[in-house]
C-alpha positions as CSV (number, residue, x, y, z in Angstrom):
1,M,-200.4,-35.0,3.1
2,A,-198.6,-31.9,4.3
3,K,-200.7,-29.3,6.1
4,N,-201.2,-25.9,4.6
5,V,-201.0,-23.0,7.0
6,I,-203.0,-19.9,6.2
7,I,-203.8,-16.5,7.6
8,T,-207.5,-16.3,8.0
9,G,-208.0,-13.0,9.7
10,T,-206.1,-9.7,10.3
11,G,-206.6,-6.6,12.4
12,S,-204.7,-3.5,13.3
13,Y,-204.9,-0.5,15.6
14,I,-203.7,2.9,14.5
15,P,-203.4,5.4,17.4
16,N,-205.3,8.6,17.0
17,I,-202.6,11.1,18.1
18,V,-200.9,12.6,15.0
19,K,-197.4,13.9,15.5
20,T,-196.2,15.9,12.5
21,N,-192.6,16.8,11.6
22,E,-193.4,20.4,12.5
23,D,-194.1,19.3,16.0
24,F,-190.3,18.7,16.5
25,I,-189.3,22.3,15.6
26,G,-188.9,23.2,19.3
27,N,-186.7,20.2,20.1
28,D,-183.1,20.7,21.2
29,F,-181.5,18.2,18.9
30,L,-177.9,17.4,19.8
31,N,-175.0,15.3,18.5
32,E,-174.0,12.2,20.4
33,D,-171.4,14.1,22.4
34,G,-174.0,16.7,23.5
35,S,-172.8,19.4,21.0
36,S,-175.1,21.5,18.9
37,F,-175.7,20.7,15.2
38,G,-174.9,24.3,14.3
39,Y,-177.9,24.7,12.0
40,E,-181.7,25.2,12.5
41,N,-184.2,22.4,13.1
42,E,-186.0,23.2,9.9
43,M,-183.0,21.9,8.0
44,V,-182.7,18.9,10.3
45,I,-186.4,18.0,9.6
46,E,-186.1,18.7,5.9
47,K,-183.1,16.3,5.6
48,F,-184.9,13.7,7.8
49,K,-188.0,13.6,5.6
50,A,-185.9,13.4,2.4
51,I,-184.2,10.2,3.7
52,T,-187.0,8.5,5.7
53,G,-190.1,9.7,3.8
54,I,-191.8,10.3,7.1
55,G,-194.1,13.3,7.3
56,E,-196.0,12.3,10.4
57,R,-196.4,9.4,12.8
58,R,-198.9,8.2,15.3
59,Y,-198.6,8.1,19.1
60,A,-200.8,6.2,21.5
61,S,-202.9,8.2,23.9
62,P,-201.5,8.4,27.5
63,D,-204.1,6.0,28.9
64,L,-203.1,3.2,26.6
65,T,-200.1,0.8,26.7
66,S,-198.7,-1.8,24.2
67,S,-200.8,-4.6,25.5
68,D,-203.9,-2.4,25.1
69,L,-203.0,-1.7,21.4
70,G,-202.4,-5.4,20.9
71,F,-205.7,-6.3,22.4
72,F,-207.5,-4.0,20.0
73,A,-205.8,-5.5,17.0
74,A,-206.4,-9.0,18.3
75,E,-210.1,-8.4,18.6
76,K,-210.3,-7.3,15.0
77,A,-208.3,-10.3,13.7
78,I,-210.5,-12.7,15.6
79,E,-213.6,-11.1,14.2
80,D,-212.2,-11.1,10.7
81,A,-211.3,-14.8,10.9
82,N,-214.8,-15.5,12.4
83,I,-213.4,-18.0,14.9
84,D,-214.3,-18.9,18.5
85,K,-211.5,-17.3,20.6
86,E,-211.7,-20.3,23.0
87,E,-210.4,-22.5,20.2
88,L,-207.0,-20.6,20.1
89,D,-204.1,-22.9,20.9
90,Y,-201.5,-20.1,21.1
91,I,-201.2,-16.4,21.6
92,I,-197.8,-15.2,20.4
93,L,-197.1,-11.5,21.1
94,A,-194.0,-9.7,19.7
95,H,-192.8,-6.5,21.3
96,N,-189.6,-4.9,22.5
97,F,-190.2,-2.8,25.6
98,G,-193.3,-4.2,27.3
99,D,-195.9,-1.9,28.7
100,V,-194.3,1.5,29.3
101,K,-196.8,3.8,30.9
102,S,-197.0,7.4,29.7
103,S,-194.4,9.6,31.4
104,S,-192.7,6.6,32.9
105,I,-189.1,5.3,32.5
106,Q,-189.9,1.8,33.6
107,S,-190.9,-1.2,31.5
108,D,-193.6,-3.6,32.8
109,I,-193.6,-7.2,31.4
110,L,-194.9,-9.1,34.4
111,P,-197.2,-10.8,33.6
112,S,-196.3,-11.2,29.9
113,L,-198.1,-9.0,27.4
114,A,-199.6,-12.1,25.8
115,S,-201.1,-13.1,29.1
116,R,-202.6,-9.6,29.5
117,V,-204.1,-9.8,26.0
118,K,-205.6,-13.3,26.8
119,Y,-207.0,-11.8,30.0
120,R,-208.5,-8.9,28.1
121,L,-210.0,-11.2,25.5
122,G,-211.7,-13.2,28.3
123,I,-210.4,-16.5,27.1
124,K,-211.0,-19.2,29.7
125,N,-209.3,-22.2,28.0
126,P,-206.1,-23.0,30.0
127,N,-204.7,-24.9,26.9
128,C,-204.5,-21.6,25.1
129,V,-200.8,-20.9,25.7
130,A,-199.8,-17.2,25.8
131,Y,-196.2,-16.0,25.5
132,D,-194.1,-13.1,24.4
133,I,-191.2,-13.1,21.9
134,L,-188.4,-10.5,21.8
135,F,-187.0,-10.5,18.3
136,G,-186.7,-6.8,17.3
137,C,-188.7,-5.4,14.5
138,P,-189.0,-8.9,12.8
139,G,-190.9,-10.2,15.8
140,W,-194.3,-10.5,14.3
141,I,-193.1,-12.3,11.2
142,E,-191.1,-14.7,13.5
143,G,-194.3,-15.3,15.5
144,V,-196.1,-16.3,12.3
145,I,-193.1,-18.6,11.5
146,Q,-193.5,-20.2,15.0
147,A,-197.2,-20.6,14.5
148,N,-196.6,-22.3,11.2
149,A,-194.2,-24.7,12.9
150,F,-196.7,-25.5,15.7
151,I,-199.5,-26.2,13.2
152,K,-197.3,-28.4,10.9
153,A,-196.1,-30.3,13.9
154,G,-199.7,-31.1,14.8
155,I,-199.7,-29.4,18.2
156,A,-201.9,-26.5,17.2
157,K,-204.7,-25.6,14.8
158,K,-205.3,-22.0,15.5
159,C,-202.8,-19.3,16.6
160,L,-203.2,-15.6,17.3
161,V,-200.0,-13.6,16.4
162,I,-199.7,-10.0,17.5
163,G,-197.1,-7.3,17.0
164,T,-197.4,-4.2,19.2
165,E,-195.2,-1.3,20.3
166,T,-195.3,2.1,21.9
167,L,-191.9,3.4,20.9
168,S,-192.9,7.0,21.7
169,R,-192.4,6.1,25.4
170,V,-188.7,5.3,25.0
171,L,-187.5,8.2,22.8
172,D,-184.7,10.7,23.6
173,P,-186.1,14.1,22.7
174,H,-182.5,15.3,22.0
175,D,-181.9,12.6,19.3
176,R,-183.1,13.4,15.8
177,D,-183.6,9.7,15.2
178,S,-186.5,9.9,17.6
179,M,-188.5,11.3,14.8
180,I,-188.5,7.9,13.1
181,Y,-190.5,6.0,15.7
182,S,-194.2,5.6,16.3
183,D,-196.8,3.4,18.0
184,G,-199.2,0.8,16.7
185,A,-200.3,-2.8,16.7
186,G,-201.2,-5.5,14.1
187,A,-202.4,-9.1,14.5
188,C,-203.5,-12.1,12.5
189,I,-205.0,-15.5,13.0
190,V,-202.9,-18.4,11.6
191,E,-204.8,-21.6,11.0
192,E,-204.5,-25.1,9.5
193,G,-205.9,-25.1,6.0
194,G,-207.6,-27.9,4.1
195,D,-205.4,-30.5,2.5
196,N,-206.5,-29.3,-1.0
197,N,-205.9,-25.7,-0.2
198,S,-203.0,-24.4,-2.3
199,C,-202.8,-21.1,-0.4
200,G,-200.8,-20.3,2.7
201,I,-197.2,-20.1,3.8
202,L,-195.0,-21.6,1.1
203,S,-191.6,-21.0,2.7
204,H,-189.6,-18.9,5.1
205,A,-186.1,-17.9,6.2
206,T,-184.6,-16.4,9.3
207,Q,-181.1,-15.2,10.3
208,T,-179.4,-13.7,13.4
209,D,-176.1,-11.9,13.1
210,T,-174.3,-11.0,16.3
211,K,-170.5,-11.2,15.7
212,D,-170.2,-7.5,14.8
213,E,-173.9,-6.5,14.5
214,C,-175.4,-7.3,18.0
215,Y,-175.5,-3.7,19.2
216,Y,-176.4,-1.8,16.1
217,L,-179.7,-1.1,18.0
218,F,-179.4,-0.6,21.8
219,F,-180.5,1.2,24.9
220,G,-178.3,4.3,25.6
221,K,-178.3,7.5,27.6
222,S,-179.6,10.8,26.4
223,Y,-177.5,13.1,24.1
224,N,-178.2,15.8,26.7
225,Q,-175.2,15.5,29.0
226,N,-177.3,17.0,31.9
227,D,-179.9,14.2,31.8
228,P,-179.7,11.4,34.5
229,E,-177.1,8.8,33.6
230,D,-179.3,5.8,34.5
231,V,-182.2,6.7,32.2
232,R,-182.0,4.9,28.9
233,Y,-183.6,5.4,25.4
234,I,-183.7,3.5,22.1
235,K,-180.5,4.3,20.1
236,M,-179.2,3.1,16.8
237,H,-176.1,3.2,14.5
238,G,-178.1,4.2,11.5
239,R,-175.4,3.9,8.8
240,K,-174.4,0.4,10.0
241,I,-178.0,-0.7,10.0
242,Y,-178.5,0.6,6.5
243,E,-175.5,-1.2,5.2
244,Y,-176.4,-4.4,7.0
245,A,-180.0,-4.4,5.8
246,L,-179.1,-3.6,2.2
247,T,-176.7,-6.5,2.1
248,N,-178.6,-9.2,4.1
249,V,-182.3,-8.6,3.7
250,P,-182.4,-9.2,-0.1
251,L,-180.5,-12.4,0.5
252,A,-183.0,-13.7,3.1
253,M,-185.8,-12.8,0.8
254,K,-184.1,-14.6,-2.1
255,K,-183.5,-17.7,0.1
256,A,-187.2,-17.9,1.1
257,L,-188.2,-17.4,-2.6
258,D,-185.8,-20.1,-3.8
259,I,-187.1,-22.6,-1.2
260,S,-190.7,-21.9,-2.3
261,G,-189.9,-22.5,-6.0
262,V,-191.9,-19.4,-7.0
263,A,-190.5,-17.4,-9.9
264,I,-189.6,-13.8,-9.2
265,G,-192.1,-12.6,-11.9
266,D,-195.0,-14.2,-9.9
267,V,-194.4,-12.0,-6.8
268,K,-197.2,-9.5,-6.7
269,K,-196.4,-7.6,-3.4
270,I,-193.6,-7.2,-0.9
271,F,-194.7,-6.2,2.6
272,I,-191.4,-5.0,4.1
273,H,-190.7,-3.5,7.5
274,Q,-191.5,0.2,7.3
275,A,-188.1,1.5,8.6
276,N,-186.9,4.1,6.2
277,E,-188.2,4.8,2.7
278,K,-184.8,5.1,1.1
279,M,-183.5,1.9,2.8
280,D,-186.6,-0.1,1.8
281,E,-186.4,1.1,-1.8
282,A,-182.7,0.1,-1.9
283,I,-183.5,-3.3,-0.4
284,I,-186.2,-4.0,-3.0
285,K,-183.9,-2.8,-5.9
286,R,-181.1,-5.1,-4.6
287,F,-183.5,-8.0,-4.3
288,Y,-184.6,-7.8,-7.9
289,K,-181.1,-7.2,-9.0
290,L,-180.2,-10.6,-7.5
291,H,-182.7,-12.0,-10.0
292,K,-181.3,-9.9,-12.8
293,T,-184.5,-7.9,-13.3
294,L,-186.2,-4.7,-12.2
295,A,-188.8,-4.2,-9.5
296,P,-192.3,-3.7,-10.9
297,E,-193.9,-0.4,-10.1
298,G,-196.1,-0.6,-7.1
299,V,-194.7,-3.9,-5.8
300,M,-193.8,-2.4,-2.4
301,P,-196.8,-0.8,-0.5
302,M,-195.7,1.9,1.9
303,C,-197.4,3.4,5.0
304,I,-194.3,5.0,6.6
305,H,-195.1,8.4,5.3
306,T,-198.0,8.9,7.7
307,L,-197.5,6.1,10.3
308,G,-193.7,6.2,10.9
309,N,-191.8,3.2,12.1
310,S,-193.8,1.2,14.7
311,S,-191.3,-1.7,14.8
312,V,-193.1,-5.1,15.1
313,A,-196.4,-3.5,14.1
314,T,-195.4,-2.2,10.7
315,V,-195.7,-5.3,8.6
316,P,-199.0,-6.6,10.1
317,T,-200.5,-3.1,10.0
318,L,-199.4,-2.6,6.4
319,F,-200.7,-6.1,5.4
320,D,-204.1,-5.4,7.1
321,M,-204.4,-2.0,5.4
322,V,-203.8,-3.3,1.9
323,K,-206.0,-6.4,2.6
324,R,-208.9,-4.0,3.6
325,G,-208.3,-1.7,0.6
326,Q,-207.3,1.2,2.9
327,L,-204.1,2.1,0.9
328,E,-204.5,4.0,-2.3
329,N,-203.6,2.1,-5.5
330,Q,-202.7,-1.1,-3.5
331,E,-204.6,-4.4,-3.4
332,I,-204.1,-8.1,-3.1
333,N,-206.2,-10.7,-4.7
334,K,-206.8,-14.4,-4.1
335,G,-203.9,-16.4,-5.5
336,D,-201.4,-13.5,-5.3
337,I,-197.9,-14.4,-4.2
338,V,-196.6,-12.0,-1.5
339,I,-193.4,-11.7,0.5
340,L,-193.3,-10.5,4.1
341,A,-189.9,-9.3,5.2
342,S,-188.2,-7.5,8.1
343,V,-185.0,-6.5,9.8
344,G,-184.2,-5.2,13.3
345,A,-182.5,-5.5,16.6
346,G,-180.5,-8.6,17.2
347,M,-179.5,-8.1,14.4
348,N,-182.4,-10.3,13.0
349,I,-183.8,-10.6,9.5
350,N,-186.6,-12.9,8.2
351,A,-188.9,-13.4,5.3
352,I,-192.0,-15.4,4.4
353,V,-193.3,-16.3,1.0
354,Y,-197.1,-16.5,1.1
355,K,-199.8,-17.4,-1.4
356,Y,-202.9,-15.3,-0.5
């Protein structure tokens, strides 16, 4: 009989430094060529909030790095699942930039962040394999997909999957897009379920597009022409990403749903990468349009308004918050069908259909 793969515990870490939109009033925002916008920052911020929905975001304190945040989230997930950490077969950690220390321009990924978390957890078992994956914002979901494959193949029974990032350390202060990004971490325990357990991962889909889309997100120099040429920051072609996501993410979600055999009307929640409120709303609308129906009110929980875009951490953080009843007017109950979906650098997209 086929194995069911279930999420038995979740955890997240929300940094305590709040960065509001008003904190960017003093920034010298510039166009890509270094020229001035020609209008005040108040208007820049007003337009930014109208599109993204972001009013504030969270930054990690200077003494913490991505692996620290991941460790905090992992501890909570292990406690929530009520498992012995020594029984973990895999620790899969998704990130993009490694451990970037505060006020540093250098990424540190030696040893891997997964190894650092295993060390911090005090796990002695050498058969607990720890490794990182670089898959852009969809990294945590892809880690869950990999854990699912390991368990179904019979080579693992318990996996810890973490998504952690400190994007505040790689931001160009002269780029208005820098207001999008934030820090955070989310984690879950993925386990083999009982043969008679009907819950768990029902299906999934993943796609990588690189022909024209490879460098929609990239590392580039500051918009301030006087800054050092060799210092790089996270950059994006926002319009191209929007168009790509709107076209491709609904199709990936539909593919996963079709494989699962679940009817669109049975989907209770969609936990989508918290990238941009308008973009996420458009994706959900397009997804339901593919099924010739309208999206139910409240089907898409959102935390971007106060937490910003923390990349790989957004979906596990959002899922954990709703699971714990920490998001107003949002809940999931036993037996609910949910979809986890993301899009990001690569360009990569993925989706999981899951019965809670």
